[in-house]
N, C-alpha and C positions, 0 to 999 in steps of 0.2 A: 617811959611812955606817957604817963599822965602829965609830966611837966611839958613835954613836946605838944601834947594836945592842948594844954592850957595856954601855951604861948600862941598857938594858932588861933585859938578861940578868941583870945584877947585882941590879937591883930585884926581879925575879921570883924569883931565887934567895934573896934576903933575905926575901921574903914567904913562900916555902916554909920557910925556916929558922925563921921567926917563927910558923909554923903557920896563917897567914891562908889560904894556898893549899896544898892537899894533893894529892899524886899519887894517882890512883885505885889504883895498884898498891902504894902504901905506901912507895915509895922516897923518900929525903930529898934528892933532887937534882933539878935542872932537866932535864926530858926534852929530848932532842935536837930533837923536832919543835917544841917551844916556842922553842928558840933559833933554829931556821930561820924561824919566824913572825917573830921580831924582826928577822932579816936582811931578810926581804921587806918588812916595815913600814918599816924604815930606808931602803930603796931608794926608797920612795915620797915621802919628805920633801921633796925638792927639786923635784919635778914635780907629783905629784898634789896635794900640799897647798901648792903655791906661792902660791895665793890667800890663804893664812893668814899668810904671812910678815910682812905689815904689820898684821895683824888678830889681835893676841895675845889680846884679850878673847874673841873667837870661838873661838880655838884652845883656850883654857882651858875655855870652856863646852862645846864639843864633846867634848873629852877627858874632862871630868867626867861627861858623859852616856853617850857611846857606848862608851868603853873598858870601863866596868863591865859593860855589856850584852855585850860581847865575851867577858869572862871568864864571866859567867853562862851564856852559850851553851855555852861549853866544859864547864861543870859539867853542863848539861843533857844533853850528848852522853855524859857519863860519863867523860870523859878526866881530869878533875880534880874536886876537891871543895873546898868552903869549910870552913875549920877553925873558923869562928864562924858565927853565924846569918847568913842571906842578907843581911839589911839591914845589919848591921855590916860584913860583908865588902864589900858594894857601896859603902858609905860610905868605907871605907878606899881602895878602888880609885879612887873619885871624887875623893877629896882628893889622892891621888898624881898622878892624870892631869890634874887641874886645874893642877897645877905643872909636870908633865913635858911635856905636849903643847906649851905655848907655848915652853918651853925648847928642845925639839927642832926646832920649826918655825923659831924665831928663829935658831938656830945653823945650820940647814940654809940658811936665806936668806942669812946672812952668807957661808957657803962658796960658795953659788951665785953671789952678786954678785962675789966675788973671782975666780971661775973664768971668768966671762963676759967 
């Protein structure tokens, strides 16, 4: 769980450093609330997303569609902003999550099988 959260925190920090994602208050670092969201998401990988452990194509597709919508929702709430146009930003997030989601659910599935 901590490894998955760390991966997400690093990726979002890199996206902020690259200017793809911008803090609404102008700070150049990942806000604490976003790190906490990563911890909560990572805690769901072995149970909530367990049905995806053997369905990596679906994990990729769902990550590419729904993760960018999650970031877009955060932007709509005013907590973050996109550094590029909406469509470019959403495509960047879709590409990242198309790779990240299957990696995370696959690794959680491996850990879950070992602990069972």
